C-alpha positions in Angstrom: 0.4 -9.4 8.1 0.8 -5.6 7.8 0.3 -2.8 5.3 3.2 -1.3 3.4 4.6 1.7 5.4 3.2 4.3 3.0 -0.3 2.6 3.1 -0.3 2.8 6.9 0.8 6.4 6.8 -1.9 7.5 4.3 -4.7 5.5 6.0 -3.9 6.7 9.5 -3.0 10.3 8.4 -6.4 10.6 6.7 -8.0 9.4 9.9 -6.1 11.9 11.9 -6.9 14.8 9.5 -10.7 14.1 9.9 -10.4 13.9 13.7 -10.9 10.1 14.1 -7.6 9.6 15.9 -5.1 11.8 17.6 -1.5 12.4 16.6 -0.1 10.0 19.1 -2.3 7.2 17.9 -1.4 8.0 14.3 2.3 8.0 15.1 2.1 4.7 17.0 0.2 3.0 14.3 2.6 4.1 11.5 5.7 3.3 13.4 4.7 -0.2 14.3 7.7 -2.2 15.3 10.2 0.3 13.7 12.4 2.0 16.3 12.0 5.5 14.8 10.5 7.5 11.9 11.5 11.0 10.8 10.1 13.2 8.1 13.0 15.1 6.5 13.0 18.4 4.6 9.6 19.2 5.9 8.3 21.8 6.1 11.6 23.4 4.8 14.8 22.0 3.4 17.0 20.7 6.3 14.1 20.5 8.8 13.1 17.2 10.5 9.6 16.5 11.7 8.4 13.6 13.9 5.4 11.5 13.1 3.5 13.1 16.1 4.1 16.5 14.6 3.3 15.6 11.0 -0.5 15.9 11.0 -0.4 19.5 12.4 2.3 20.4 9.8 0.1 19.0 7.0 -2.8 21.1 8.1 -0.7 24.2 8.4 0.4 23.6 4.8 -3.3 23.4 3.8 -3.2 19.7 3.4 -6.6 17.9 2.9 -5.8 14.3 2.2 -3.0 11.7 1.9 -2.9 9.9 -1.4 -1.1 6.6 -1.6 1.1 5.4 -4.5 2.3 1.8 -4.9 4.1 1.9 -8.2 6.0 -0.8 -10.1 7.8 -0.6 -13.4 5.2 -0.2 -16.1 2.4 0.8 -13.7 3.0 4.1 -11.9 -0.1 3.6 -9.7 -0.9 6.7 -7.6 1.8 8.9 -9.2 1.1 12.1 -11.0 4.5 13.7 -11.0 6.8 15.5 -11.1 9.3 13.1 -12.6 11.7 13.4 -9.7 9.1 12.3 -7.2 7.9 9.5 -9.5 11.5 8.2 -9.7 12.0 8.3 -5.9 8.6 6.5 -5.4 9.3 3.9 -8.1 12.6 3.0 -6.5 11.0 2.7 -3.1 7.9 0.9 -4.5 5.6 3.3 -2.4 5.0 6.9 -1.6 2.4 9.3 -0.2 1.3 12.6 -1.9 -0.2 15.2 0.4 -3.1 16.9 -1.4 -3.1 20.6 -1.0 0.5 20.9 0.1 2.3 20.3 -3.2 4.5 17.8 -1.3 4.9 14.1 -1.0 6.8 11.6 1.2 8.9 8.6 0.2 10.2 6.2 2.8 13.8 5.0 3.0 15.6 3.0 5.6 18.7 4.6 7.2 20.1 2.2 9.8 17.3 1.8 12.3 15.4 4.8 11.3 12.7 5.2 8.6 13.3 8.5 6.8 10.3 10.0 5.0 11.9 12.2 2.3 9.8 15.2 1.4 9.7 16.3 -2.3 7.4 18.2 -4.6 4.5 16.0 -5.6 0.9 16.0 -6.8 -1.7 13.4 -5.8 -3.4 11.2 -8.5 -7.2 10.8 -8.3 -7.9 7.7 -6.1 -9.5 4.6 -7.6 -13.0 3.8 -6.4 -12.8 1.5 -3.3 -15.9 -0.4 -4.1 -14.9 -1.1 -7.7 -11.4 -2.1 -6.9 -12.5 -4.4 -4.1 -14.8 -6.1 -6.6 -11.9 -6.4 -9.1 -9.7 -7.9 -6.4 -12.2 -10.5 -5.4 -12.6 -11.5 -9.0 -8.8 -11.6 -9.6 -8.3 -13.8 -6.5 -10.9 -16.3 -7.9 -9.3 -16.2 -11.3 -5.8 -16.6 -9.9 -6.8 -19.5 -7.7 -8.4 -21.4 -10.6 -5.4 -20.8 -12.8 -2.9 -21.9 -10.3 -4.9 -25.0 -9.6 -5.0 -25.7 -13.3 -1.2 -25.3 -13.4 -0.8 -27.7 -10.4 1.1 -25.1 -8.4 0.5 -27.1 -5.2 2.8 -29.8 -6.3 5.8 -27.5 -6.6 5.0 -24.6 -4.3 2.7 -25.9 -1.6 2.8 -22.7 0.5 0.9 -20.8 -2.2 -2.4 -22.8 -2.0 -2.0 -22.8 1.8 -2.1 -19.0 1.8 -5.0 -19.0 -0.7 -7.0 -21.4 1.6 -6.4 -19.2 4.6 -7.6 -16.0 3.1 -10.4 -15.8 5.7 -8.5 -17.1 8.6 -5.8 -14.6 9.4 -5.5 -11.9 12.2 -7.1 -8.7 11.0 -5.1 -5.6 10.2 -4.9 -2.8 12.8 -7.1 -0.1 11.3 -8.2 3.3 12.5 -11.9 3.9 13.6 -14.3 4.6 10.8 -13.0 2.1 8.2 -16.2 0.4 6.8 -16.3 -3.3 7.2 -16.1 -4.0 3.5 -13.1 -1.7 3.1 -11.4 -3.5 6.0 -12.1 -6.9 4.4 -10.7 -5.7 1.1 -7.5 -4.4 2.7 -7.0 -7.7 4.5 -7.5 -9.6 1.3 -5.3 -7.2 -0.7 -2.4 -7.5 1.7 -2.7 -11.3 1.6 -2.7 -11.2 -2.2 0.4 -9.1 -2.3 2.1 -11.7 -0.1 1.0 -14.5 -2.4 2.2 -12.6 -5.6 5.5 -11.7 -4.0 6.2 -15.2 -2.8 5.2 -16.9 -6.1 6.8 -14.4 -8.5 10.1 -14.8 -6.6 10.5 -18.3 -7.8 9.2 -20.1 -10.8 9.2 -23.2 -8.8 8.7 -26.5 -10.7 7.1 -25.0 -13.7 7.8 -27.5 -16.5 7.6 -25.3 -19.6 8.0 -21.7 -20.8 4.2 -21.7 -21.3 3.5 -22.6 -17.6 6.0 -20.0 -16.4 4.4 -17.3 -18.6 0.8 -18.2 -17.6 1.7 -18.3 -14.0 3.4 -14.9 -14.1 0.6 -13.4 -16.1 -2.1 -14.3 -13.5 0.1 -13.4 -10.5 0.9 -10.0 -12.0 -2.8 -9.4 -12.5 -3.4 -10.3 -8.9 -0.6 -8.1 -7.7 -1.9 -5.2 -9.6 -5.5 -5.7 -8.4 -4.2 -5.9 -4.8 -2.2 -2.7 -5.1 -5.1 -0.9 -6.6 -7.4 -2.0 -3.8 -5.0 -0.8 -1.2 -4.5 2.5 -2.9 -8.2 3.0 -3.2 -9.0 2.5 0.4 -6.0 4.2 2.0 -6.2 7.3 -0.3 -10.0 7.8 0.1 -11.6 10.0 2.8 -14.5 7.5 2.5 -14.0 6.5 6.1 -15.2 9.9 7.3 -18.8 8.8 6.8 
């Protein structure tokens, strides 16, 4: 279980900017099992910056906060433009806007290297972590009840297995200072994203168009609540307190 790359970058970069972790810890956490990450066209076109160098580069550019975006078609969550950045982020499904710098980063895979493409961007105001955590918990309860009603277990047994194990999974690796409630919400949100992705990929044994529509509706609601919870925690400098 892991955060989306942009979520990890936003969360750990915010921790680094407030002094909770050093650049080496930031780089190691964001890189994870990937061989290499490079930030391209930062701070100038044609430049390349390593993850270790990124926090200092952001500070030199008057950066104050990393704001996560996890957009999907019809829900440009975390995006505030311009349109070119929105298009890049929507294609990738994720991005980070760097408040105060006028720039943002979008990850792409190039062979064995994750390239963070720099482009002009503005951060959107982050959702409230407490409220989005509450909404996610409610969405999970509602989705579980709805999938039980639709008897999903009989044609996609891995879904209820994941739902039953929501409290029994290895925790995410998070930077110091993340409040326990926020950490729980992130764990829950990543699991919910996994559930939604798995279930939406296949209509399974749904017997009717009504069942398919109802199933997709509740899973889409769960996916949106999970993305909002992740954006709220990873974009907020809440963890400084």
